[in-house]
N, C-alpha and C positions, 0 to 999 in steps of 0.2 A: 634813430637807430631801431631796426625791427628785432623781434625776439630771436629770429634765425641768426642774426649778426652779433648778438651780445651773448657770450658764453657763460655769463654769471647769473643766469635767471632760472632758479630751481623749478622743477616740474615733478609732480607725483603721478605715477601710473598705478592704477588699481582697477579691480573689476570683481564681478560676482554674477551670480545667477538671479535674474529678475523674476518677479512674480509673474508678470505678463509683459508682452511687447508694447503695450499701450501706455506704460508708465515706468518711471525709474525708481521702483521700489524693489529693494533686494529681498530674496527669500530669507537669507540669514546673514546677519552682520558679522557673526562669528566666523562665517566661512569666506569672508572677502579675501581675495588674493591681492595682497600688497606687493606689486612687482618691485617697486623701488622709487627712489627719488634721484633725479637725473639733473646734471648741471646746465642743460640747455634743451631747447625744444626738439631739435633733431634727434638726439639720443633718446629722449622720452618717446618720441614718435616711433623710433625703431623698436623700442621695447613694447610699446602698445601693439604695434603690428604683429610682432612675434607672438605675444600672449594671445591676441585675437585669433591668429591663425592656428595655434594650438587647440583652441576650443571651438573651431568652426562647426563641428558637428552638433554643438548644443545651441540652438537658436535663441535660447533665453540668456545666454552668457554674454555680458557686455564689459568692455574695458573703457576706461576714461583717462584723459590727461587733465590734471588739475594744475593751473598756473599758480603755484605757490607764491611766486614773486608778487602777483597781484593782491594776494591776501595779506602779504607782509607790508605792502605799501599801497593801500587801496586809493589814496589821493593822488598817486602819480598820474601824470598826464599820458593819455593813450595817443599815439600818433596814428 
């Protein structure tokens, strides 16, 4: 079963301004935008896309989707 088919796989969406486009180092960890935790990949993707579109004028702003379910069970087999 893929992530898109299983609705019980939590995902975190967050972002912030990067120091440069060459690396994933945030300017300020205190200013990170925690968009939220979502129950499935599709809703996380929708939130990621919305947040990214809101900040499109700032080239150093980046948003990420973290697969929390993979952190919770790192030994699970990936299909």
